[in-house]
C-alpha positions as CSV (number, residue, x, y, z in Angstrom):
1,X,86.7,103.9,103.4
2,X,83.2,102.6,102.6
3,X,84.0,99.6,104.8
4,X,84.9,101.8,107.7
5,X,81.6,103.7,107.5
6,X,79.7,100.5,107.3
7,X,81.5,99.0,110.3
8,X,80.8,102.2,112.3
9,X,77.1,102.2,111.4
10,X,76.8,98.5,112.4
11,X,78.5,99.2,115.7
12,X,76.2,102.3,116.3
13,X,73.1,100.3,115.4
14,X,74.1,97.4,117.7
15,X,75.1,99.6,120.6
16,X,72.7,102.6,120.6
17,X,69.0,103.4,120.1
18,X,68.1,106.6,118.4
19,X,65.3,108.9,119.3
20,X,64.2,111.8,117.0
21,X,62.5,114.8,118.6
22,X,60.7,117.7,117.0
23,X,61.1,121.2,118.2
24,X,59.9,124.6,116.8
25,X,62.2,126.2,114.2
26,X,65.1,128.0,115.8
27,X,64.8,126.2,119.2
28,X,67.4,123.6,118.2
29,X,70.0,126.3,117.9
30,X,69.0,127.8,121.2
31,X,69.3,124.5,122.9
32,X,72.7,123.8,121.3
33,X,73.9,127.2,122.4
34,X,72.7,126.7,126.0
35,X,74.4,123.3,126.1
36,X,77.6,124.7,124.7
37,X,77.6,127.5,127.3
38,X,77.5,124.8,130.0
39,X,80.3,122.7,128.3
40,X,78.0,120.0,126.9
41,X,77.0,118.7,123.5
42,X,73.4,118.7,122.5
43,X,73.2,114.9,122.9
44,X,75.0,114.9,126.2
45,X,72.7,117.7,127.5
46,X,69.5,115.9,126.5
47,X,70.8,112.6,127.9
48,X,71.7,114.3,131.3
49,X,68.2,115.8,131.6
50,X,66.6,112.5,130.8
51,X,68.8,110.7,133.4
52,X,68.0,113.3,136.0
53,X,64.3,113.2,135.4
54,X,64.2,109.4,135.5
55,X,66.5,109.1,138.6
56,X,64.7,107.4,141.4
57,X,63.8,109.7,144.2
58,X,65.3,108.6,147.6
59,X,64.5,110.6,150.7
60,X,66.3,110.3,154.0
61,X,64.5,111.2,157.2
62,X,67.2,113.6,158.1
63,X,67.5,115.4,154.7
64,X,65.9,118.7,154.1
65,X,64.0,119.5,150.9
66,X,65.8,121.5,148.2
67,X,65.0,125.1,148.4
68,X,65.7,128.1,146.2
69,X,68.0,130.5,148.1
70,X,67.2,133.6,146.2
71,X,70.6,133.9,144.5
72,X,71.4,133.5,140.8
73,X,74.4,131.7,139.3
74,X,77.0,134.3,138.3
75,X,77.8,132.3,135.2
76,X,74.4,131.5,133.6
77,X,72.0,133.5,135.8
78,X,69.8,130.5,136.7
79,X,68.4,130.4,140.2
80,X,70.6,128.4,142.7
81,X,68.9,125.5,144.5
82,X,70.5,124.3,147.7
83,X,70.3,120.9,149.2
84,X,70.2,121.0,153.0
85,X,72.4,123.6,154.7
86,X,75.3,123.5,152.1
87,X,75.8,126.9,150.6
88,X,76.3,127.0,146.8
89,X,77.8,129.6,144.6
90,X,77.0,128.1,141.2
91,X,73.9,126.2,139.9
92,X,75.8,123.3,138.5
93,X,79.3,121.7,138.3
94,X,79.6,122.9,134.7
95,X,79.1,126.5,135.7
96,X,81.6,126.0,138.5
97,X,84.2,124.6,136.1
98,X,83.5,127.4,133.5
99,X,84.0,130.0,136.2
100,X,87.3,128.4,137.3
101,X,88.5,128.4,133.6
102,X,87.5,132.0,133.2
103,X,89.5,133.0,136.4
104,X,92.5,131.1,135.1
105,X,92.3,132.9,131.7
106,X,92.2,136.2,133.4
107,X,95.2,135.4,135.6
108,X,97.4,134.4,132.5
């Protein structure tokens, strides 16, 4: 088994970079819980936020700016942001999926 671990470590080191972050005591657990509520791992959650923050902004002349619509997501309570005229019920796809799964559990 030591060979397997060594091979996995070599693959990881060759394929990925690692970043260590420091947060106040107890905040890691809060972040993990939040990510889990939205169906994500801690690593996936952080990577998604980084990707979203670094995504190039492209604006179309016909697009309207994103605006808060004054409603909160029924799953997590976050404020819902709309893009253009499209009405939204949930703040994210993860919340939409979690709500769907909850409805299916109630039906069975």
